[in-house]
C-alpha positions as CSV (number, residue, x, y, z in Angstrom):
1,M,20.4,24.3,4.8
2,I,18.4,26.7,2.6
3,N,20.9,26.2,-0.2
4,W,20.5,22.4,0.1
5,I,16.7,22.7,-0.1
6,A,17.0,25.0,-3.1
7,A,19.4,22.7,-4.9
8,N,17.2,19.6,-4.2
9,K,13.8,21.2,-4.7
10,A,12.7,18.9,-7.6
11,N,13.8,15.8,-5.7
12,L,11.9,16.9,-2.6
13,I,8.7,17.6,-4.5
14,I,8.9,14.2,-6.3
15,G,9.6,12.5,-3.0
16,I,6.6,14.1,-1.3
17,I,4.3,13.2,-4.2
18,L,5.5,9.6,-4.1
19,L,5.1,9.5,-0.4
20,G,1.5,10.7,-0.8
21,I,0.7,8.1,-3.4
22,V,2.1,5.3,-1.2
23,A,0.1,6.6,1.8
24,A,-3.1,6.7,-0.2
25,I,-2.6,3.1,-1.4
26,V,-1.9,1.9,2.2
27,V,-5.0,3.7,3.5
28,N,-7.1,2.2,0.7
29,L,-5.9,-1.3,1.5
30,V,-6.5,-0.8,5.3
31,K,-10.1,0.4,4.6
32,K,-10.8,-2.6,2.4
33,L,-9.5,-5.0,5.0
34,R,-11.6,-3.3,7.7
35,R,-14.7,-3.7,5.5
36,G,-14.0,-7.4,5.2
37,G,-12.6,-7.2,1.7
38,S,-9.6,-9.2,0.5
39,T,-6.3,-8.0,-0.9
40,C,-5.8,-11.4,-2.6
41,A,-6.2,-9.8,-6.0
42,Y,-2.8,-8.1,-5.5
43,C,-1.0,-11.2,-4.4
44,A,1.2,-13.2,-6.8
45,D,-0.2,-16.4,-5.5
46,A,-3.9,-15.4,-5.8
47,D,-4.7,-18.4,-8.0
48,C,-3.6,-21.0,-5.4
49,C,-4.2,-19.0,-2.2
50,A,-5.7,-20.7,0.9
51,H,-7.9,-17.6,1.5
52,K,-9.6,-18.1,-1.9
53,E,-10.2,-21.8,-1.2
54,G,-11.6,-21.2,2.3
55,R,-8.7,-23.0,4.0
56,A,-7.2,-20.0,5.6
57,E,-6.7,-19.9,9.4
58,T,-8.3,-16.9,11.1
59,S,-6.9,-15.2,14.1
60,N,-10.3,-14.9,15.7
């Protein structure tokens, strides 16, 4: 097991860094949504989105 970890040390470090970046992005998006912000800027259909035009259905 220790030999495997030693042989794959670089891959493990890169994987941990990428996991941290993805986690930070998800946390940031969740915070924006809780504050009432929108994530439409990241959407490919942001120009014709129902949210932007006020036609979106709400779950409330």
